[in-house]
DOZA-397746 format. One record per atom (N, C-alpha, C): x, y, z. Coordinates in steps of 0.05 Angstrom, whole numbers, plus 5000, padded with zeros to 4 digits. Layout:
N
XYZ
...
This chain:
725
708966006322
707966276330
708166466307
706166626303
706066806280
708267026282
708967136260
710967346259
709767606269
711567766282
710668026293
711968256280
710768476282
711868736273
710568946289
711069206283
709869416298
709569666282
707769836291
707370096280
707470306302
708870516298
708970736317
707770976305
705471066315
704171306305
703771496328
701671656327
701171836350
700571686375
699271456372
698771276395
700071006388
700370846408
701470576404
699170396394
699770256372
697770076362
698969796356
697369596355
698269316355
698669206328
700969056324
701468926299
700168646298
700068516320
698668256320
696868246344
694768106343
692768106364
692167816373
694167686382
693567426395
691767496418
689767326423
688067356446
689767356470
689467566487
690667586513
693667666512
694967676490
697767756489
697968056490
700068156504
700568446503
700868566530
702968726533
703468886558
703169176550
700769286554
699969536543
700569766562
701569986551
701870236566
699070356569
698070376593
695270466597
694870756588
696870916591
696571196583
696371236553
697171026538
697071046509
695470816497
693470726512
691770506504
690170576479
690570426458
689170476433
686270386434
684670506416
681770436416
681370146409
682970046391
682669766382
683069576406
685069626423
685569456446
683269486466
682469736471
680369786491
677769646482
677169666456
674669546446
674769246450
677169126446
677368836450
676968766479
677868936497
677468886526
674468896532
673069086520
670169116525
668768866514
669568766491
668368516480
668668286499
670868286514
671468066533
669968106559
668568336562
666968376586
667668606604
669668776596
670469006613
668169196617
667769286642
665669466649
666669746657
669269796652
670470046660
670970226635
670870486639
671670666618
674670686616
675670806595
678570836592
679571026614
677971226621
678871416642
678971276669
677271086674
677370936699
679870756701
680770666678
683170516677
685670686682
685670926670
687971096672
687071386668
687771556687
687271836684
689271996701
690172206689
692072386704
690472586721
688272676711
686772886725
684872786746
683972536744
682172416763
683272166775
682272096798
683171846811
682271606793
684171416789
683571186772
685070946782
684770726768
686070476777
689070516779
690270666761
693170686761
694270806787
692570956801
693471086826
693670886849
692670646845
692870436866
695170246861
696570286839
698770096831
701470226839
703170076853
705770176861
707969996851
710170116845
712669966841
713769906868
713769646876
714469566903
717369486905
718969616922
721769546925
723269606899
725069426891
726669466868
725569326843
723569156846
722769016822
720168856823
718368936841
715768806843
713569006840
711068916842
708769086840
707169046866
705769256874
703969236897
701469396890
699369376907
696969526903
695869626929
694769866928
693569996951
690769886954
690069796979
687569666983
685869797005
686870027015
685270157035
685770457034
684070617046
684370907048
686470987068
687770797080
689970857099
692670747090
692970737064
695570667053
696370377056
694470197059
695069907062
695769797034
697869637033
698769527008
698969217009
697969086988
698468796985
700568766964
702268566968
704168476948
704768186953
706768066940
707367786944
709167756969
709067506980
710767437002
713667446993
714267356969
717067356960
718067626954
716367816948
717168096943
718168236969
716968166991
717768287016
719568107032
720467887020
721967677035
724467787049
726167927034
728568027046
728068227068
726068387066
725368577087
724368437112
722768227108
721768077130
724067927144
725967817128
728267687139
729967877155
730268127145
731868327159
730568407186
727968397187
726568467211
726468237231
727067997222
726867757239
729467727256
729067607279
731167537296
730667247306
732567137321
732166867332
729766877351
729467097366
727267117385
724567177371
724667327349
722267407335
722667337305
722367087299
722766997271
720267017255
719867257243
717367317229
717167147203
719467067192
719366897169
718066627176
718966517197
717966247205
715266257217
714766447235
712266457250
710066627238
710766797219
708866997210
708567227229
707167427220
706767667237
704367827227
702867927247
700668107241
700568327262
700568577253
700268797271
697268847276
696568887301
693768927307
692969217312
694969387308
694569677309
696969807296
696770067291
698970217278
701570197293
701370197320
703770207336
705369947334
704169727326
705569477324
706869427297
706269607278
707369577251
710369627251
711869477235
714769477237
716069627214
717569837219
718969977197
720969807182
720869807156
722569637140
724769817127
727069817139
729269987131
730069927102
730270137086
731170097058
728970027038
726569977047
724369907029
722970157021
722070166996
720570396986
718470306966
716570476960
714670426939
714470686922
713770656897
713570886879
710770886866
709571126866
707071176852
707671326826
706271266805
706571416780
704871676782
706271896780
704872156780
703872226752
705572206732
704772286705
706572156685
705772166660
707372056638
706772236613
708872286598
708672456574
710472356552
709472366527
711072296504
713072526498
715572456498
717672666493
719372586469
718172436451
719672336427
720672566411
719072766406
719972996389
722273136402
722173176428
724373306442
726973146440
726772886445
729172716444
730272716416
728572676396
729572676368
730872936360
729773156370
730973416363
733773446375
734173326398
736873336411
738773136399
737772946384
739472746371
739572776341
738672996332
738373036303
741173006289
741172866267
743572826252
745272596260
744572466283
746172236293
744871976285
746471776281
745371506275
747271296286
746371046286
748070826294
749070846323
751570756328
752570756355
753071046365
753471236347
753871506355
751271616369
749071546357
746471626369
746071486396
746771226397
746371076422
747871206445
750471276440
752071396461
750971666470
750171836451
749072096458
746272076471
744771876462
742071846473
741971816503
743771666514
743871626543
744171886558
745872056548
746372316560
743872496558
742572476534
740172636530
737872556549
737472296551
735372196568
735872266598
738372236606
739172306633
738672606639
739372766619
738973056622
736073136625
734373006608
731473066610
730372976637
731172736646
730272626672
731172806694
733572916693
734573086714
732973336717
731973436695
730373686696
727773646711
726773406712
724173356725
724373206752
726873156760
727373016785
727773226807
726573176831
726873346854
727173186879
729673146888
730172976911
728773076936
728373336938
727073446962
724273346965
722773326943
720073236944
719772936938
722072796935
722072516929
720872456902
721072646884
720072606857
722372516839
721972296825
723972176808
722972146780
724572226760
723772206732
725672026717
724571896697
726171746679
724871746651
726571746631
725571726603
726071446593
723871306586
724171036577
723871006547
725870896534
725670846505
723670616500
722070646480
720170436472
720770366443
720070116436
720370026408
723270076398
725169996414
727970006405
728970296402
727770486417
728670756415
727370916393
725070826384
723570986364
721471156377
720971126403
719171296418
720271316446
719671546459
720671596486
718471716503
718171596527
716071696546
717471776572
716772006582
717772106608
715772016629
716871876649
715271786672
716171926697
714372046711
715072186736
713772026759
715571936777
714671766799
715071906825
713471836845
713671946872
714371716891
716771726903
717771516920
717171566949
715971366962
715571376991
717371187005
718671267026
720871117039
720171027067
717871097078
717170997104
715070777099
715970527097
714270297091
714470117115
712170017125
712169857149
710669597144
711769387157
710569117155
708069107172
705869027159
703368997173
702668707177
703268537158
702568257161
703968087141
704667847149
705767647131
705167367143
704367187126
703766917136
706266767143
706166547158
708566387162
709766297136
712366277136
713766187111
712665927100
711765757117
710565497108
708065537092
706765767095
704465837078
705266007055
706866217061
707766407040
709566287019
710966067026
712765927007
712065637004
709565567011
708765287010
709465166983
710764936983
711664816958
714464866951
715665086962
718465156959
719365146930
721865066927
722965046900
721764816884
720764616897
719564386883
717264476866
715464646877
713064736863
713465006849
715865126852
716365386839
715965366809
714465546798
713865556769
712265326759
710865186777
709264956769
706265006773
704764856759
701864856763
700964566762
699364466781
697964616803
699964736824
698864936838
700565086857
698765156881
699965146905
698365186930
699665386949
700965586938
702565776953
700966026961
701066096987
699766336997
701666576994
702366646970
704566836965
703567126967
703367226992
702467496997
703867607022
703867867024
704668007048
703268287048
703168407072
701668647075
703468867087
703369107075
705069327083
703369577085
704569797095
703170047096
705170277089
704170467074
705770697067
705170927087
707271047097
706971267116
708071527103
706971757111
707772007100
707372227121
707972467114
707572697133
704572747134
703772917152
700872977156
699673097131
701273217114
700173337090
700673157065
701372897071
701572707050
704172697035
706272837045
708772837031
710572607040
712272527021
714072307028
716272397047
716872227066
718972277085
720072017096
722671997101
723771767113
722471707140
722971467150
721571377175
721771597196
719471657207
719271847229
716871767246
717171747272
714871667289
712371837286
712772087276
710572267272
709172237246
710272077228
708872017202
706271877207
704471907189
701771777191
701271617166
699371437166
698671277142
697871467119
698871397096
698371557072
695371527064
694271757056
691571747045
691871757014
691471527002
691971506973
689771636956
690471676931
688471786912
686271576906
687071326906
685171116900
686070856913
684170696922
684770436933
682870236920
683769986917
682269786903
680069666920
677669646911
675569486924
676269186919
675169016936
675768736935
673168576930
673268376913
670968206909
671667926919
669867816935
670167536943
667967356931
666967456909
664967296894
666267056882
668867066875
670166836864
670366856833
671966676822
672366676793
671366416781
670866426755
669966186741
671266186714
671265956701
672465926674
671366136655
673266276642
672466476622
672266766632
672266806658
672067076669
674267246659
673667506653
675767696646
677467746670
680167766665
682067826686
684068026676
684268256690
686268456684
688568436703
690968486693
693368496710
694668766705
695068916727
696269186725
698969166740
701069256728
703669236742
705969346727
708369276737
710869376727
712669146717
711969016695
713568796685
716468896678
718368726685
721168816683
722268846655
722368626640
723468646613
722468406597
722168456571
721668246551
723368306527
723668106510
725068136485
723467996462
721068096459
719167966440
720068016411
721868206406
722768256379
725768176375
726768006393
729467916392
729967766366
732167826352
732767666327
733667386334
733767216314
734466936319
737266906330
739067086324
741767076336
741567076366
739967256377
739767286406
738467036419
736466926405
735166686416
737166456417
738866426397
740866216396
742866256418
743666496423
745566546445
744366466472
741766506475
740466426500
740466126504
739665986483
739365696486
742065546486
744065656472
746665526470
748665596491
748465846502
750565936520
749466046546
747766246545
747066396569
745466226589
743266116579
741465966597
742865716610
744165546594
745465316607
747765396626
749165616620
751365696638
750265796665
748265966664
747266076689
745865856705
744265686692
742965476706
744965296720
747065226707
749165056718
750365176743
751165426741
752565566763
750765586788
748265666783
746465696806
745665426817
745565226801
744864956810
747064856830
749564906823
751764826841
751664986867
751265246865
751165406889
748765326907
746565276895
744165196910
744664936925
745864746911
746364486924
748264516948
750264686945
752164726967
750864856992
749065046987
747665177009
745664987022
744364827006
742464637018
743964427034
746264337025
747864147040
748664267067
749264517067
750064657091
747864667111
745464717103
743164727121
742564447132
742864247115
742363977125
744363907147
746864007144
748963947164
748564117189
747464357186
747164537209
744564707205
742264607214
739764747210
739665027222
741465097240
741465357253
742065587234
743265527210
743965737191
741765777171
739465647174
737265667155
736465957150
736066107172
735166387169
737166557154
739766507160
741866667148
741966617118
741566367109
741766297081
739066307066
736966357081
734266337069
733966497043
734766747044
734466917020
736166826997
738666767002
740466676981
739466416968
738466236984
737465976974
734966026956
733166206966
730766266950
731566386923
733466566923
734366696898
735666486879
737466326890
738866136874
736965926862
735065836878
733165636868
731465746846
730565996849
728866116829
730466166803
732866266806
734466326782
735066066767
735865856781
736465606768
734065496752
731765496765
729465376752
728565556728
728765816731
727865996710
729565956685
732265956688
733965936664
733965656652
733865456669
733665186659
730965146644
728865246655
726165226643
725965396618
727165636618
726965806595
728265666570
730565556574
731865416552
730165186541
729065026559
727364806550
724864906535
723665126545
721265226532
721965356504
724165496503
725065606477
725465396456
726665176465
727164956446
724564806439
722864766459
720364626454
718564776434
718465046437
716765206420
718165296395
720665206391
722265276368
722165576362
722665736383
722666026380
724866106360
727165966361
729266036342
728265996313
726865776308
725865726281
723865936272
722166016290
720266226284
721566486278
723666556293
725066806288
726666796262
727566556254
728866526229
726966586206
724466506209
722466566189
722066866187
721766996211
721467286212
723867426198
726267326204
728667446193
728667426162
728067196152
728067156123
725967326109
723667346121
721567516109
722367806110
723567896132
724468176133
726668226112
728468046109
730668076090
729468096062
727467936056
726267946029
724868216025
723468306046
722068566044
724068796041
726268786056
728169006057
730169006034
730068796017
732168775996
732269005977
730069145974
729969385956
729869645972
730469625998
730369866015
733169906027
734770086016
737470116025
737770166055
735870296067
736070356096
736070106113
734769896104
734369666121
735569406110
736669406086
737569166073
739869026088
741369176103
743669056117
743269016147
740769036156
740269016185
741268746196
740568536182
741368276193
744268196188
745468326168
748368296165
749768426189
748768666197
749868796220
749468636245
747068526249
746468356272
748468116273
748967986250
750667756249
753567826258
754568046248
757268136256
757468196285
755468326296
755368396324
755468146342
753767956336
753667716353
756167546349
757067516325
759467346320
761967456334
762067716337
764367836350
764467786380
762067796392
761967776422
761567496432
760267326417
759567056426
761866906440
764366906429
766466756442
767066826471
766267066479
766967166506
764567166525
762267096514
759767106530
759966936556
760966696553
761066516575
762866616598
765166726590
767066826610
765767046627
764167216614
762867426629
760767316649
759267106640
757366976657
758666846681
760966716675
762366566697
763566766717
764167006708
765067206727
762667306744
760567396731
758367526746
756767326763
756167086751
754466896765
755966686779
758566656773
760266446785
762066556806
764266696797
766266806816
764866996836
763267176826
761867366843
759367246855
758866986850
756766846864
757466796893
760066816899
761066796927
760467056941
759067066963
758667316977
761267456985
763267306993
765767427001
767067566977
767367426955
768667546931
766967766920
764367746922
762567966912
763068216929
763368176956
763968406972
766668526966
768668346962
771368446956
771368606930
769668536911
769568676886
768768966890
767369026911
766569306916
768769476928
770969346937
773169486949
774969616928
774469576903
776069706882
776070006885
773870116895
773770406899
775770496920
776070336941
778070396961
780870376950
781370176934
784070146922
784670386904
782770466888
783270696871
784070946887
782570996908
783171226925
785871196939
786670956944
789270916958
791670946940
791370876915
793770876897
793771096877
791571246875
791471456855
792171726867
794171866856
794972126867
792672326864
792372486885
790272696884
787472596892
787272336899
784672226906
784272196936
786172306952
786072266981
783572376993
782472576982
780072706993
777672516995
777572326977
775272146977
775671886993
778171857003
778871607016
777071557041
776771757058
775271717082
772371637076
771271757055
768471677047
768371397037
770371317021
770471047010
770770837032
772570897052
772970717074
770470687091
769070907096
766670897112
764470727098
764270767071
762370617056
763070317056
765570257054
766469977055
765869847082
766270007103
765769897130
762869837134
761170017124
758269967127
757369727110
758469707086
757769477069
758769217081
761069227095
762068987108
760268887130
759069067144
757168997166
754768847154
753768947132
751568807119
752368537108
754768527096
755768277086
756168067108
757368147130
757867957152
755267857165
753268017165
750767937177
749567687163
750067667137
748867447122
750967237113
753467277121
755567107111
755666837127
755666627112
756066357123
758666247112
760766247127
763366177117
763565897106
762565687119
762865417108
761665387080
759265487075
758065457049
759465637029
760165877037
761466067018
764265957010
765665827028
768265717022
767965497000
765865337002
765465126982
764565256955
763065476957
762265616932
764765726918
766565846932
769065946920
770565726906
770865506920
772365276908
770965176883
768365136884
766865026861
766865216838
766565476843
766365676821
769065706807
771265696823
773865716811
774465476793
773765246803
774165006787
772465006761
770065106764
768265126740
769465316719
770565546729
771765736710
774165606696
775865476712
778265356700
777465146679
775464986685
774664766668
773164856643
771365046646
769365116625
770165356608
771965516617
772765756602
775465706588
775565786562
778165736547
780565856562
782765716561
785165786577
786166066570
785866146544
786866406537
785166636547
782866576560
781166776573
781466776603
783266606614
783766606643
785366846652
784966936677
786767146687
789667056686
791367216675
794167146671
795467076698
796466826700
797966746723
796366646746
793766686746
792166616770
792166316775
791366156756
791265866761
793965746762
795965876749
798765776752
799665816781
798766036794
799466076822
798165876840
795665806834
794365596850
795865326847
796665266822
798065016817
800664996833
802165226834
804765226847
804565196877
802365276889
802065276918
800165066929
798164996913
795964836924
795464566910
796564536886
796264276873
795164296845
794464066834
793464046806
790764196803
790664396785
788164546781
785864386769
786464136761
784263966751
782863826773
783863836798
782763686820
781163866839
778863766847
777063916866
778463976892
780063786902
781463826928
783264066927
784464126904
786264356902
784764616908
782364646898
780864896902
779764906930
779164676942
778264676970
780464766989
782864676983
785164757000
785665056996
785565146971
785965426965
783865596979
781265526977
779165676989
779465687019
780265467031
780665467060
782865667068
784965677052
787165867058
786166157055
784566207034
783566477030
781866567054
779966397062
778166477084
779666497111
781866347114
783366347139
785066597141
785866717118
787866927119
786867197110
784467217100
783467477092
782867657116
783567907115
782968087137
780068177136
778668117114
775768187112
774168047134
774967807141
773567647161
774767667189
776767837192
778167867218
777668147228
776068177249
775368437259
777768607268
779668487281
782068637290
783668737266
784168567246
785668647223
784168857206
781468827205
779869027191
780069297204
779869297231
779969547245
782669677241
784869517240
787569627236
787669747208
786469617188
786469727161
784869977159
782669997173
781070237173
782570467185
784070407206
785570617220
787870717203
789170527189
791470597172
791170467145
789470567127
789070437101
791670427085
792170187074
794670147059
793969987034
794770097011
794169976986
795469706983
797869676993
799269416992
797869197008
796869277031
795369087048
792868987034
791469177021
789069097007
789668916983
791668996967
792268846943
793368566949
794668536972
795868276979
793868096994
791568207002
789668037015
788667816996
788667567005
788067346986
785267356974
783267446990
780567456980
780267686959
781467916966
781268146947
782968086922
785167956926
786867886903
785467706884
783867506894
782467326877
780267476861
778667626875
776467776862
777667976842
779868116850
781068316833
782268196808
783367956810
784667826786
782567776764
780167686772
778167636752
776867896741
776468086759
775368336750
777268486731
779768496738
781768626720
781968486694
781968226695
782068066670
779768146652
777368166663
775068236646
775168526638
775668706657
775568986650
777669066630
779968956632
782169036614
781968896587
780668666585
780768516560
778068506545
775868516561
773268456548
771068666553
771368836572
769269026579
768569206555
770669306542
770169486519
768769336497
769469086493
768068926473
765168886479
764568846505
761768816513
760269076509
761469296515
760169556510
759569596481
761469516464
760969536435
758669346426
758569116439
756468926433
753669046440
753469156464
750969276473
750169516455
752069686450
751569926434
750769846405
752169636395
751469546368
748669426367
747969276387
745169166388
743069386389
743569586405
741669806407
741369946380
743569996367
743470136341
742069966320
742869716318
741569536299
738669496306
738069466332
735269426341
733469656333
734469906336
732870136329
732270136300
734170066283
733770066255
731869846247
732069616260
730369386255
727469456261
727069576285
724369646293
723169856275
724870036267
723870246248
722970116222
724569916213
723769776189
721169636192
720669516215
718169376220
715769566220
716369826225
714170026223
713070026195
714970016177
714170046149
713169776137
714269556147
713569296137
710669226144
709769296168
707069226177
705569466187
704669636169
703169866178
700269796185
699069946203
696169936207
695169746228
696869586241
695869406262
696969496289
695569396310
696269486337
698669336348
700369466366
702769336378
703369436405
704869286421
705669376447
708769366448
709969546463
712969536465
713869336485
716369256483
717469076503
717269196531
716969026551
716769116579
719469236587
719369446603
721769566613
721269706641
719769566657
719069656684
717569926684
715869956664
713970176663
711170056667
709370226675
706670126682
705270006657
704369756661
703069616639
700369496648
698669466629
696069326633
695869096613
695268866624
694768636606
692068506614
690868386595
688168266600
688067986588
686467816601
686067546592
683667426605
683667166607
681367026619
682366816639
680666756659
681066526675
680666286657
682766106656
682565896636
684265656644
683165416642
684565166646
686365116621
688064916622
689664856599
690664566599
691664486576
692764216573
695664246564
697564186582
700464216575
701463996556
700063776555
700963556537
698563366533
698863186514
696663006507
695862836532
693262846537
692262686559
692462806587
693563056588
693863196614
692263446613
690363476631
688763716633
688763836661
689164096663
689364226688
686964416692
685664386715
683564566723
684664846727
682965056726
683865326729
684265406758
683465236777
683665306805
684765076822
686065146844
686964956864
685565026891
684964826906
683464876931
684964766955
683764816979
684964727004
685264417004
683464276991
683763986990
686463906980
687464046960
690063976949
692364046968
691964266983
693964347003
694364127023
692164027033
692263817054
693463557042
692963507017
694063267004
697063287001
698063526998
700963566994
702463597020
700963647042
702163687068
703963447076
706463507085
708263307095
709463407121
708763287144
709663387170
712763407171
713763637180
716563667184
718163717158
716863717135
718363757110
718964047106
721364107095
722164377090
720264537073
718964397054
717364537034
714364497037
713564287051
710764217052
709564187080
710964297100
709864287127
707764517130
706164507150
704064717155
703764747185
702964997194
702565047222
700164887233
700164827259
698064677271
695364817269
695265077273
692765217271
691665207243
693365227224
692565217196
691164947191
692464737200
691264467196
688564437209
688364537233
685864517248
683564657233
684064907224
682065057210
681364917184
683364827169
682864707143
681364447145
682164287164
680864017167
677964047177
677364267191
674664317200
673064477180
674164527157
672764677136
671864947147
673465067164
672865327176
673765547158
672265597137
673065787116
671366047117
669166037132
667466277134
666466377108
666366637105
665266767081
667166727057
669566627061
671466597039
671166337024
669466157033
669065907019
667765946992
668765786972
667565786946
665165606946
662765716942
660265566945
660165336924
661065396900
660765186879
662564946884
664864996896
666764776901
666564676930
665064816947
664864746975
667664716988
669364906981
672164896990
673265176988
675665216999
677065466997
678865466972
678465636953
680165656930
682765796938
684965676933
687565776941
688865936918
688865826895
690165966872
688465916847
688966076826
687666036800
689566136779
688966066754
690666146732
689066306711
690566486697
689366636676
691166646652
690166736629
691866756605
693267026603
693367176624
694667446623
697567416616
698567606601
701267606591
702967756612
704467616628
706067746649
708967646648
710667776663
713467696665
714567796692
717167756696
718367846721
717868146725
717268216750
716468486756
713468506761
711968326749
709068306754
708468176781
710468066794
709967936820
708668136839
706468056851
704968236868
702768396854
702768386828
700768546813
697968466820
696168666821
693368606826
692068466802
690468256807
688868136786
686068236791
684868356771
682368506774
680168376756
677668396766
675468296749
674568526731
672368476717
671468666696
670568936708
670168946734
669369196747
671669336761
674069226759
676369346771
676669266801
675369046809
675568956837
677768746839
679168756861
681368576866
680368286871
681368096855
680567816858
682967636864
685367746861
687767586867
690267746863
692567606869
695167726865
696767536847
697867646825
699567486808
702167436822
703167196821
705767146834
707666966818
706766856796
708566676781
707466616754
709066496737
708166376712
708466076714
707165936696
707565646696
710065566681
710865316684
713365226672
713265256641
710965206630
710665226600
711065506590
710965706607
711265986598
713966106604
715965946611
718466046618
720066176595
719066136571
720266286549
718666546543
717066626563
715266856559
716667116555
719267136561
720767376556
721067416526
720967196511
721367206482
718967146465
717067006477
714766926461
712366866479
709966886468
707466826483
705966616468
705166406483
703666186472
700866186485
698766266472
696166286485
695066016494
696065796483
695065536491
696065446518
698565526525
699665426550
700765636569
701165876560
702166086578
700066156599
700766136624
698866196645
700166366668
698666556677
699466716701
698266576725
699866516745
698966386770
698366596791
695966586802
695066796820
694066676846
694666806869
693566716894
690766846896
688766686903
686066786904
685766976928
684467206924
684267396945
682667286969
680967086965
679566966987
681466807005
683466686993
685466547009
687166747025
687866967012
689367177026
687767277050
685267337046
683667437069
683167227090
682866977082
682566767102
685066747119
687366757106
689966747122
690166977141
689367217132
689467447150
687467427172
685067357165
682767367184
682767117202
682366887190
682066637206
684766537217
686766517201
689366417210
690866617226
690866867217
692467077231
690967227253
688367217253
686767357273
686967657272
687567757248
687868047244
685368167232
683268167248
680668277239
680968577233
682868707246
683268997242
684069057213
685568877201
686368917173
683868877155
682368667160
679968617144
678068857146
677968977169
676169207173
676869447157
679269467147
680069697131
679169667102
678569427094
678169367065
675269417057
674969487031
672369507019
671769247004
669969077015
669668807005
666868776994
666768676969
664168606957
663868306959
661768216973
661367936977
660167796952
659067956934
657767836911
654867746916
653967776941
651267706947
649267916935
646967826926
645068016915
644068216936
643868466927
642968676945
639968656951
639268716976
636468696984
634868916970
632468856963
630769056950
629669246971
629369496963
628269696982
625369636989
């Protein structure tokens, strides 16, 4: 992969122009990038893509929940996003009697729509470059001193533009390592209601087996609606709220896609590290990725074993299993892709070239010396932090116990009594949420497995002092799995967290000694205190050092490569990427078509299988070729998914895939396995965005779901030639 650099001028411009690479800020879209989009077939003006003064495509794009994207598709606030983006909310709305995850759900009128507590969407109101303001407030500061002050400055600016009363939220996002700053003002709506979701067998078809794979046959979509006051203002759920009238909603095309078609993806990608030095890549492949993959693989296996033993807990564990499976596959695949593409080797080339260029430039000549010291200092402790966050706190019980530290502080700190009642109330509410999803048998095994993993894999001098010695004295040899199983059983049997009567007594008469002596809290506390007292400050220095070195490195790249266009790393700000519908060859002799059809769905169908079963009605419609207007004429079948070369990452889930006219043709929901190193690099030959075809979405809503009312809200272009007057 070629070396990259960047230039920061009045507008953002590109240092390298791989075809289809780049997550562009639409409000700062350079002429060079726009012209390239036009060459690829774009029929929209720059103002149609993004405008503050007029309705434009950006007004139909929402930040959905905490980390997905959605799009407005009707004048009554209807939103499409992915099935997995709304999964937790659908699970929370489901009961044994009304299992919307399993059975699916479609509201046939406004009254049937289901309020999703805690779910929100955000619209971008405006964006402004505030680099000069930030730099003026940081004048004279450099290195870690600047990093520390910068956070306060950015928070202060954001606070000036935030108004909780009107649900307006502001944040200042650093770009290019803190060499540019943009203020984003968002409008959050909190009355979001479920309108439709396919059965889980459709929305998650293929499960973890097909996750991140191509070919793919998943109907990964769900339908929601934004509600507001009669004058369009955001308000929490209220029966008097009405559907929001948006500034813009996306028209839909069911003309279909073909090889080479332009495809735009608009959304909120979470994060990338495209300018990460070789030190960081090595840390990923050698430590971070294998550690996280291992821990989640163990947890996933234990939860799956639990479901096999007792299928009744499937709904309770559904969300945790989905998360664990996805995390395991992502980190395992990322490591393999980084190694396959030799990203470390490529970054070493970049490093050596930068060092040669900077050798006569005092400001930059020590950048990589600084990087080396920063990484070498923290690397020995990286694994212990991972085993705490993803291992020990991978137990729902211990994760909940970790939140009780606020209660302990209020109990034992003089002068803190005033906040105790508030802390106790918050803990009680959090406990209710925890217990709703807690499965004791699987969690008990997770605790045992994670403790044994920590003991085995983390150097002894980094263990909590006395913790494993205590286990040895009471429960047996810490090298044996049975020891941890016995210990975990004792913890779960004796903790007051799981005993309603004892919990009520604690709430009535909070006692610091009772909390500290509780076996579950004591376990979580031992590891947290060990980390906080010995390593937290080192990690803070590591992060601050990286930010300081990164800013200087990026500034140096400004000067090393002037005059070419560049995009900043993703940071959950609105981005536009463009590419083409395109097949690919992952290896010699293997060629993948750009689309998957219903024929493939039926071939993968396995009756009664957890991942490949299908509803009876679905099978009847599919086997009868009952696809209606959604059938692809050229294939004589229903296209289910397709792939494009768009540069996407986590956070783009649910993003609209648009044709050259800005019409919705699909929803991005995944990347292929070959692109799992996409956070660090982009390979135009094999990186693909996997998208559910909008025709399949509409077929599921219309034919399978019988929700013609939803179809009636949409503006649909059939692609048929217009009749002559």
